[in-house]
N, C-alpha and C positions, 0 to 999 in steps of 0.2 A: 515496535521492534520486538523480534522474537528472541528467546534465549538462544545463545550460540551464534549470534549475528556476526557478520564480518565488519569489524571496527573500521577498517580502511575504506570500505564502501560507504559506511555511514558518514565518515569524515568527508569524503568526496561529495556526497549529497549535501551535507551541511554547508560546505563551501559554496555550492551552487545556490542553495536556498538563501543563505546570508548575503551573497553577492547580488541577489535579486530582491533584497529587502523583504523576503518572505518570513513571516513570524511562524516558527514551527516549534513543536514539542515532541520529545521522545515519549511515546505512550506504550507501556508494556501491558502484559496480561494483568499485572497487579502493581501496586505502588511499591517501589523499592529498587534495589540495585539489580541490574541485568548484566551478566557476565558475557563477554564476547567469546568467540570460538577459540581465541588464543589463550584464554584463561587468565589473562593479565589485565586487560583493559575492559572498560564497560561504560555504561550510562546509568544515570539515576532517573527513574520514571516517577514523576510527581502525580501521575494519574494512571489509572488502570482502566482497560476497556470495559470491565464489568461494572464500573462505577460511573465516572464522569466522561468516559470515552464514547460519547454518543455523537453521531455525525452532525447533529444539529449545531454542535459547538465548533465545527471545523468547516473550512472551505474545500477540503479534500483529505484523502487518506492515502498513505503509502505503506504497504506491507513488505517488509524486507525478509525474505526467506522464511524458514520455520519448518517444523515437522508436524504432520497430522497426528503424531503420537503424543505430542506434548499436552499437558493438562491445559485446557482453555482454548483449544483449536476451534471449538464450536463458537465461542465468543468472537473470535477473529472473523469467522465466516459470516456471522450475523452482522458484524460491523461493516464489512464490505458490502453485503447485500443492502443494508440500510442506506449506506452512502450512495450506492447505485440508484436506489429508488428515490433518493432525494436529489438525483440528477447532478451530483457533485463529482469532481475529479477524483480518479483512482489511479494509483500506481502499484503494480504488483511485480516484485522482483524475485527471481529464483523460484524455489518450490512453491511460493505463494500463488503463482500463476494458475495452479490447479484449482484454486478456490472458485474460479469462474464456472468451471464445469460442475463442481460440487453443489453450487447454489442455483444453477440453471441460468446463468447469464450467458447469452449466446452472442458473443462479439468476436471479431477477428482478434487473434492473439499470437504472441510470439511462440515459436516452436524451436528456438535456438538462441543465438546470441544477438539477433537483430532486435531493434526496438520497434514495437508496433503500437500505434495509437489508433483506437477505434472508439467512436462516440464517447470520448473523454476518459477512456480506460487505456492506460499505458502499461505494456507488459514487456518484460525481457526475461526469458526463462533461464538461459545459461549465464548467470551473473558472474561466474569466474572468468569467462572470456569476453563478456559483453562490455559495452562502454557505458559505465554508470554515469558519466558526465552527460552524454547524450540523453540517456534515460531521464536524468534529473531535469535537464533543460526542457524536455517535452512535458514532463509533469508540471513544472513551473508555468509553462505556457498555458496548459489546460486549466490550472488553478486561476490564472488571470482571466480566463473566459467565463468564469463563475459557474454557470449551470449549462446542462446539456438536456434541455427539455424535450428534444426530439426522441429521447429514449422512450418516452411514454407512448409513442406511436409504434414501437417495435412489437412484433406479433407475440412474443413471449412475455412482455412486460406485465400484463395483467395476471399472469400465472405465478409470478414470484410471490413467495410467502412473506 
């Protein structure tokens, strides 16, 4: 979860995850309180991606928004790349969709409010108008599939750092 996140979107995603008995954690850039964009509500992160936030500990990762200008964006990029290389489910919502291009992951992606799922990577670029419930359901479905080993046969896979 990135600083300035949309609390209502997180709540909607939480309801989908909980309803499907998915055990999830809010993981921030560091341990501590993360304030939402309304400045009133927030979440507490017990883990930070710089420490225990390694993809080996999770079945998938969802990145909700965020800005490239924030301190720690590089750690978020590395976490997504590591998760992709581990063939695990990924969900990218809002501005975080741009991470794919930044790290060299060449998959079909959302260019608007539609939800796109490609080789276990779910994207929805325009989170303000998009359906976060549909996005969350597709992510949960991908987590249930466990691994996407056919990524390893993609032409760019061996070039990922």
